[in-house]
C-alpha positions as CSV (number, residue, x, y, z in Angstrom):
1,M,-29.6,4.3,-50.8
2,S,-27.0,7.1,-50.7
3,D,-25.0,7.7,-47.5
4,E,-24.4,11.3,-48.4
5,H,-27.4,12.8,-46.7
6,Y,-28.9,11.0,-43.7
7,D,-31.8,12.2,-41.6
8,G,-33.8,9.1,-40.8
9,A,-33.9,6.7,-37.9
10,T,-31.8,3.8,-39.4
11,I,-29.2,3.2,-42.0
12,G,-28.5,-0.1,-43.8
13,R,-25.7,-1.7,-45.8
14,V,-25.4,-5.1,-47.4
15,L,-22.1,-6.8,-46.3
16,I,-20.2,-9.5,-48.2
17,F,-18.8,-12.2,-46.0
18,D,-15.8,-14.0,-47.5
19,D,-12.9,-16.0,-46.3
20,S,-10.7,-12.9,-45.7
21,E,-12.7,-12.1,-42.4
22,K,-12.6,-8.4,-43.5
23,V,-15.8,-6.4,-43.6
24,S,-16.0,-2.9,-45.1
25,F,-17.4,-0.5,-42.5
26,P,-18.8,2.6,-44.1
27,A,-17.6,6.0,-42.8
28,T,-21.2,7.1,-42.2
29,F,-21.6,4.2,-39.8
30,K,-18.4,5.0,-38.0
31,E,-19.4,8.7,-37.7
32,G,-22.8,7.7,-36.4
33,M,-21.3,5.5,-33.7
34,N,-18.9,8.4,-32.7
35,S,-16.2,5.9,-31.7
36,E,-13.0,4.4,-33.1
37,M,-13.9,0.9,-31.8
38,G,-17.0,-1.3,-31.5
39,L,-18.0,-4.6,-29.9
40,M,-19.7,-7.0,-32.3
41,V,-22.1,-9.5,-30.8
42,M,-24.0,-12.2,-32.6
43,V,-27.1,-13.6,-30.9
44,Y,-27.2,-17.2,-32.1
45,K,-30.9,-17.7,-31.4
46,D,-32.1,-15.1,-33.9
47,K,-28.9,-14.7,-36.0
48,H,-28.7,-10.9,-35.4
49,I,-25.4,-9.2,-35.2
50,K,-25.2,-6.0,-33.1
51,I,-22.3,-3.5,-32.9
52,F,-21.9,-1.3,-29.8
53,P,-19.5,1.6,-29.6
54,V,-16.8,1.1,-27.0
55,D,-14.2,3.5,-25.6
56,E,-11.6,0.9,-24.7
57,E,-10.2,-2.2,-26.3
58,K,-10.6,-4.4,-23.2
59,V,-14.0,-6.0,-23.0
60,N,-15.0,-9.0,-21.0
61,Y,-17.6,-11.7,-21.7
62,L,-19.5,-13.4,-18.9
63,S,-21.7,-16.4,-19.3
64,I,-23.7,-17.9,-16.4
65,E,-25.4,-21.2,-17.0
66,I,-28.3,-21.6,-14.6
67,G,-31.0,-24.1,-13.8
68,K,-33.8,-21.6,-14.3
69,L,-33.9,-18.0,-15.4
70,T,-36.2,-16.3,-12.9
71,N,-36.9,-12.8,-11.7
72,D,-35.4,-13.6,-8.3
73,F,-32.2,-14.7,-10.0
74,L,-32.0,-11.5,-12.1
75,M,-32.7,-9.4,-9.0
76,N,-29.9,-11.1,-7.0
77,L,-27.6,-10.9,-10.0
78,S,-28.2,-7.2,-10.2
79,Q,-27.4,-6.7,-6.5
80,I,-24.1,-8.5,-7.0
81,F,-23.3,-6.4,-10.1
82,K,-23.9,-3.2,-8.1
83,R,-21.8,-4.3,-5.2
84,C,-18.9,-5.1,-7.5
85,G,-19.2,-1.9,-9.4
86,L,-20.5,-3.5,-12.6
87,V,-23.2,-1.0,-13.5
88,D,-22.7,-0.2,-17.2
89,L,-23.1,-3.4,-19.3
90,L,-22.4,-3.1,-23.0
91,F,-24.9,-5.9,-23.9
92,S,-26.8,-8.5,-21.9
93,T,-29.3,-11.3,-22.6
94,G,-31.0,-14.1,-20.8
95,V,-32.2,-17.1,-22.7
96,C,-33.4,-20.7,-22.2
97,L,-32.6,-23.1,-25.0
98,R,-35.2,-25.8,-25.6
99,G,-36.3,-25.3,-21.9
100,T,-33.4,-27.3,-20.7
101,R,-30.4,-25.0,-20.6
102,C,-30.7,-21.4,-19.4
103,F,-28.0,-18.7,-19.7
104,Y,-27.5,-15.1,-18.7
105,E,-24.7,-13.5,-20.7
106,C,-23.2,-10.1,-20.8
107,Y,-20.3,-8.0,-22.1
108,F,-18.7,-5.3,-20.0
109,N,-15.7,-3.1,-19.5
110,P,-13.7,-4.7,-16.7
111,N,-12.1,-1.3,-15.6
112,Q,-15.4,-0.3,-13.9
113,L,-15.1,-3.2,-11.4
114,S,-14.5,-2.3,-7.8
115,V,-13.4,-5.9,-7.1
116,S,-11.2,-8.4,-8.9
117,I,-12.5,-10.7,-11.6
118,D,-12.0,-13.6,-9.3
119,E,-14.1,-11.9,-6.5
120,L,-16.9,-11.3,-9.0
121,A,-16.8,-14.9,-10.2
122,E,-16.9,-16.1,-6.5
123,S,-19.9,-13.9,-5.8
124,L,-21.7,-15.2,-8.9
125,Q,-20.9,-18.8,-8.1
126,A,-22.7,-18.4,-4.8
127,L,-26.0,-17.5,-6.5
128,E,-28.7,-20.2,-6.2
129,G,-29.0,-22.4,-9.4
130,V,-25.7,-21.5,-11.0
131,K,-24.2,-24.5,-12.8
132,K,-21.3,-22.9,-14.7
133,I,-19.5,-19.6,-15.1
134,I,-17.3,-18.6,-18.0
135,M,-15.5,-15.2,-17.9
136,D,-13.1,-14.3,-20.7
137,E,-11.6,-11.3,-22.4
138,V,-13.2,-10.8,-25.8
139,A,-10.8,-11.4,-28.7
140,K,-9.9,-8.5,-31.0
C-alpha cells in the first residue's frame, strides 16, 4: 500500500518492535494526526495500541480501582469531573478483570483542572466503592 495518495477511511503500517524502543512513525500518519505529539495507550485486555494527538507534553493518568463498575458510579464520577473542570478526556475505559477487580482509567491534560490534583483525588476517594486511586504524570 502506498502512502502517496490517501483518500480512504483508514491507513495501516506494519511496525517492527526491537530492543531499541524506536518506532518509525510515517509522515502520512503525522500529517493525518495534525500534531507534533501523541499519547500512546495500550489496552492490555485486547492488546490494542491507540495513539491520540495531544497539544501539550504534560498528560496525566488516573486509575480508580472500584468494587463494582456501575452506571451510578460512572454518573457520580462524571459529576466530580465536571465540578473539577475535567471535561476533555484523551482516553477512558472501564473494565472488570475476571469479575473480581474493576477499574476506571483515563488520561487527561491536567491544565484543564479548576482544582489541584490533590483536591481531585480527595473528591474521587469519597466515591462509594473506591478501593484505590493512582494518579501519575505519563512518562515521555
